FIMAR-329377 format. One record per residue (C-alpha): residue in one letter; x, y, z. Coordinates in steps of 0.05 Angstrom, whole numbers, padded with zeros to 5 digits, always signed. Example, Ala and Ser with C-alpha at 12.3 -4.5 7.8 and 13.67 -1.06 7.14 Angstrom:
2
A+00246-00090+00156
S+00273-00021+00143
REM end
This chain:
429
M+01940+00071-00014
P+01869+00042-00016
N+01850+00006-00080
F+01782+00038-00094
P+01735+00007-00145
P+01713+00050-00205
V+01666+00107-00186
D+01606+00079-00222
E+01614+00013-00186
Q+01620+00049-00119
L+01558+00090-00133
A+01517+00028-00151
Y+01536-00006-00086
I+01524+00057-00045
K+01455+00070-00077
K+01429+00000-00061
G+01375+00009-00009
A+01386+00085-00003
A+01324+00129+00001
E+01356+00195-00021
I+01424+00225-00035
V+01434+00300-00028
K+01466+00311-00076
E+01487+00252-00119
S+01528+00297-00165
E+01568+00320-00104
L+01578+00248-00081
R+01604+00229-00150
A+01652+00288-00148
K+01677+00268-00079
L+01687+00196-00101
E+01724+00218-00164
R+01770+00262-00122
S+01780+00205-00072
L+01798+00157-00128
A+01848+00205-00158
S+01881+00224-00092
G+01877+00156-00058
K+01847+00191+00003
P+01785+00156+00033
L+01722+00194+00046
R+01703+00207+00118
V+01634+00177+00128
K+01597+00186+00193
A+01533+00164+00226
G+01512+00184+00295
F+01474+00141+00345
D+01447+00168+00410
P+01451+00112+00462
T+01381+00123+00489
A+01364+00048+00494
P+01409-00011+00512
D+01392-00057+00454
L+01391-00051+00379
H+01343-00085+00332
L+01346-00100+00258
G+01315-00032+00242
H+01377+00002+00269
T+01423-00042+00227
V+01397-00014+00161
L+01441+00046+00173
L+01499+00004+00200
R+01498-00038+00137
K+01503+00023+00093
L+01563+00045+00134
K+01591-00025+00121
H+01582-00014+00046
F+01626+00048+00049
Q+01675+00009+00091
D+01676-00048+00039
L+01695+00004-00013
G+01755+00027+00027
H+01728+00091+00059
T+01736+00113+00132
V+01674+00099+00173
I+01662+00138+00237
F+01612+00108+00286
L+01594+00168+00328
I+01563+00156+00396
G+01522+00216+00417
D+01536+00214+00491
F+01526+00289+00494
T+01467+00296+00447
G+01435+00236+00480
M+01427+00277+00543
I+01389+00329+00503
G+01343+00278+00471
D+01327+00276+00396
P+01258+00309+00386
T+01249+00277+00317
G+01178+00252+00307
R+01157+00267+00378
S+01094+00306+00396
A+01120+00321+00466
T+01186+00338+00498
R+01231+00277+00510
P+01258+00273+00581
P+01335+00278+00579
L+01373+00216+00602
S+01425+00218+00657
R+01499+00215+00642
E+01502+00146+00676
Q+01446+00118+00632
I+01480+00144+00570
A+01548+00115+00589
E+01518+00047+00604
N+01480+00044+00539
A+01540+00069+00499
E+01581+00009+00522
T+01528-00040+00497
Y+01524-00003+00430
K+01599-00011+00420
A+01593-00086+00431
Q+01534-00094+00384
V+01556-00053+00323
F+01616-00096+00310
R+01571-00153+00289
I+01566-00114+00224
L+01624-00065+00221
S+01697-00085+00223
P+01726-00067+00292
E+01795-00057+00260
K+01770-00009+00207
T+01718+00031+00246
V+01732+00096+00281
V+01690+00101+00345
D+01682+00171+00372
F+01640+00207+00423
N+01612+00277+00413
S+01626+00295+00485
R+01699+00299+00462
W+01686+00368+00433
F+01622+00389+00468
S+01652+00379+00537
K+01701+00434+00519
F+01647+00482+00494
S+01639+00546+00533
A+01576+00587+00539
E+01607+00633+00487
D+01617+00574+00439
F+01544+00555+00444
I+01521+00626+00432
R+01564+00629+00369
L+01535+00562+00346
T+01463+00585+00356
A+01478+00648+00316
K+01489+00604+00254
Y+01415+00586+00249
T+01349+00623+00255
V+01284+00607+00293
S+01245+00610+00228
Q+01292+00558+00197
M+01283+00514+00257
L+01207+00519+00253
E+01209+00492+00182
R+01221+00425+00215
E+01155+00386+00211
D+01149+00363+00283
F+01168+00432+00310
H+01120+00466+00262
K+01063+00420+00283
R+01075+00429+00357
F+01079+00505+00348
H+01014+00504+00308
D+00980+00460+00361
E+01006+00506+00416
K+01045+00448+00448
P+01109+00464+00485
I+01177+00463+00450
A+01232+00464+00501
M+01293+00507+00486
H+01341+00449+00494
E+01304+00413+00437
L+01321+00470+00390
L+01394+00457+00407
Y+01392+00385+00384
P+01394+00395+00308
L+01450+00447+00318
A+01490+00399+00361
Q+01482+00342+00312
G+01500+00388+00255
Y+01562+00412+00291
D+01586+00340+00297
S+01597+00341+00222
V+01639+00405+00230
A+01681+00374+00285
L+01693+00311+00245
E+01700+00346+00177
A+01652+00294+00149
D+01648+00282+00074
V+01584+00241+00079
E+01533+00233+00135
L+01482+00177+00138
G+01415+00175+00174
G+01344+00150+00170
T+01294+00188+00128
D+01266+00217+00193
Q+01334+00249+00206
K+01336+00289+00141
F+01326+00357+00173
N+01383+00345+00223
L+01429+00320+00168
L+01415+00381+00125
V+01431+00427+00184
G+01500+00394+00183
R+01509+00416+00111
E+01490+00488+00129
L+01536+00491+00189
Q+01595+00464+00151
R+01587+00520+00100
A+01580+00570+00157
Y+01646+00545+00186
G+01682+00548+00119
Q+01680+00474+00102
E+01656+00437+00041
S+01585+00412+00053
Q+01576+00339+00068
V+01534+00294+00024
V+01471+00269+00059
L+01449+00198+00048
T+01384+00175+00079
T+01362+00103+00089
P+01290+00079+00093
I+01254+00063+00158
L+01247-00012+00163
E+01177-00040+00175
G+01170-00091+00230
L+01141-00161+00230
D+01071-00134+00218
G+01094-00104+00152
V+01061-00038+00168
N+01091-00001+00227
K+01163+00020+00238
M+01202-00035+00272
S+01198-00021+00346
K+01206-00061+00409
S+01149-00021+00441
L+01102-00045+00385
G+01124-00117+00393
N+01143-00123+00319
A+01219-00122+00326
I+01276-00171+00317
G+01331-00156+00367
I+01402-00170+00344
H+01416-00205+00411
E+01358-00254+00403
P+01376-00328+00400
P+01388-00357+00331
L+01325-00399+00328
E+01281-00342+00351
M+01312-00295+00301
Y+01305-00346+00246
G+01232-00359+00263
K+01214-00286+00264
V+01245-00275+00195
M+01205-00334+00169
S+01141-00301+00196
I+01145-00240+00150
S+01103-00237+00088
D+01130-00258+00020
E+01123-00186-00004
M+01161-00158+00055
M+01217-00209+00043
W+01244-00168-00015
R+01250-00105+00027
Y+01288-00144+00080
Y+01334-00172+00027
E+01347-00102+00002
L+01358-00068+00069
L+01386-00124+00114
T+01434-00162+00068
D+01492-00149+00021
V+01458-00187-00035
S+01463-00147-00100
E+01404-00113-00132
G+01414-00157-00193
R+01409-00221-00153
I+01347-00195-00116
S+01314-00178-00182
A+01330-00248-00208
M+01300-00280-00146
K+01237-00239-00153
A+01230-00261-00226
N+01243-00334-00207
A+01191-00331-00152
A+01139-00300-00198
S+01152-00353-00252
G+01152-00411-00203
K+01225-00428-00216
E+01241-00416-00142
H+01192-00423-00085
P+01184-00361-00040
M+01192-00405+00022
A+01261-00428-00001
L+01282-00356-00014
K+01256-00335+00054
K+01297-00391+00087
E+01358-00364+00050
L+01343-00294+00077
A+01334-00321+00148
M+01400-00358+00143
L+01437-00296+00119
I+01410-00253+00176
V+01424-00304+00231
A+01494-00316+00203
D+01508-00241+00206
F+01491-00235+00279
H+01513-00303+00304
S+01551-00349+00256
P+01541-00392+00194
A+01542-00454+00238
L+01488-00428+00285
A+01447-00405+00224
E+01449-00476+00196
K+01429-00504+00264
A+01371-00455+00268
W+01348-00477+00199
N+01350-00550+00221
D+01315-00537+00287
W+01261-00495+00254
A+01249-00549+00201
K+01246-00602+00255
Q+01195-00564+00296
F+01149-00538+00243
Q+01159-00576+00178
K+01176-00647+00197
G+01126-00654+00254
G+01180-00658+00307
V+01165-00637+00379
P+01208-00580+00408
E+01245-00600+00471
D+01210-00582+00536
V+01149-00554+00501
E+01091-00540+00547
E+01026-00576+00530
V+00958-00546+00542
A+00889-00579+00535
V+00832-00538+00507
S+00759-00552+00494
F+00741-00544+00421
R+00669-00533+00441
E+00688-00466+00472
L+00728-00446+00411
L+00681-00470+00356
A+00670-00416+00304
S+00599-00415+00275
H+00576-00386+00210
P+00515-00341+00200
G+00452-00383+00207
D+00487-00441+00240
T+00471-00466+00310
Y+00518-00504+00354
K+00470-00562+00365
E+00459-00571+00290
R+00533-00573+00273
V+00567-00604+00333
T+00560-00677+00313
E+00580-00662+00242
I+00641-00623+00265
I+00663-00674+00316
E+00665-00727+00262
S+00698-00684+00210
K+00772-00682+00194
E+00778-00608+00211
F+00736-00555+00243
P+00738-00479+00249
I+00761-00451+00315
K+00768-00379+00339
L+00842-00367+00340
D+00838-00306+00384
K+00802-00346+00438
L+00852-00403+00430
L+00909-00354+00444
V+00876-00332+00508
R+00860-00404+00530
A+00931-00425+00516
G+00959-00368+00558
L+00992-00334+00499
A+00949-00271+00501
D+00922-00232+00560
S+00855-00218+00529
G+00816-00222+00464
T+00839-00151+00447
D+00912-00171+00459
A+00903-00233+00416
V+00874-00192+00358
R+00933-00144+00364
K+00983-00201+00361
L+00948-00230+00299
K+00950-00162+00264
Q+01024-00156+00281
R+01037-00223+00248
S+01065-00249+00314
V+01025-00313+00315
Q+01047-00377+00282
V+01010-00443+00279
N+01054-00501+00259
G+01105-00452+00232
E+01057-00412+00189
V+01039-00340+00205
Q+00965-00330+00219
T+00930-00263+00214
G+00857-00284+00211
H+00810-00300+00268
I+00790-00368+00243
Y+00836-00429+00239
Y+00816-00498+00213
W+00842-00548+00263
T+00854-00620+00243
P+00852-00659+00308
S+00894-00717+00281
K+00953-00670+00271
A+00996-00637+00325
L+00982-00563+00335
F+01041-00520+00356
L+01022-00449+00374
R+01076-00397+00377
V+01076-00324+00398
G+01145-00292+00403
K+01190-00336+00445
K+01133-00379+00473
I+01113-00444+00439
K+01057-00489+00464
K+01029-00554+00440
V+00954-00553+00440
N+00916-00617+00455
R+00842-00627+00443
L+00804-00637+00508
D+00737-00659+00480
REM end
């Protein structure tokens, strides 16, 4: 029989980093019943394998599954190999093209390999929703669709907007929330987890369970994690993501590039550090007792250790410090020579001829960082360079730069980094 912690302790751990629980009173009742009977709750989260690789944004949900697993409950990692062929319409303004069965199967295998970097392979139930949907007849689907109305479906924000804007809503898209909801019926789930953007689908599961004579599941939503730019949802297409397969040093460097303010959100959503410890770290940083840089290094170490190993996390810390804090030169770094005359940033009223001698003899001078990125081959154009700066993807000597002007000290080495690429910049004239 599992040795469950007290209910209040379980609730505190479960609520860490949760956006909403529908309903918390129901969750408490389920936990109390579980504690009394010794029977673990059945906790599910579904993932449609629509892309081959996961990034840290996906792991927010996986980590919350891990928290239930830590408490002794049964975690079901559901791969939506059937629903993935429909395509989740959540947040989309146009119909998503369905994927082929072959694409789904290939992506599903990579998902299985990746999730066990967080979840315990021995304690995790992996299931596929094709297990029940492949047996569904046309009659079964008709009976399922009879459980929900068109007006209920149009309450969903993205469907409502597309209907209002007279944009197409394909019939198969209306099936998606019903199919996801039926997963909870098939698995007799006590709790379902999902991102805040999945709330409608998760609530459909509650409705369908009642319609099929089951007790409704509790819905727990997790926040959507912002990417490296600190603004937009983490997304590989936006170039602001940290992939869980990225090399340790690259992962470490990307974590170090986030803002001090965003660091606390990453601590909350991407680690198992308690809320009490996070609050203490915030207070220490505000008072000057602990430096934010040291706390960010600790965060980067924790994240790299989770997806690689403690030894590789320590090596990443040493390599990063060598490259960007101790003045060391990365191995095999490409060197580029640039003319500061082309990059010189002038101020209103200044002329190049009036300032050039003064600037040449000075210890530092202002250069246009967007132009430097283009000259160094780290941006395709000025527009691309500005975008990378806004996304916080640019580091100079290990420090994130978001402004257009950088004060270059010619006597010091200048390492320019964008994503995986690092270049040493030499002054040409």
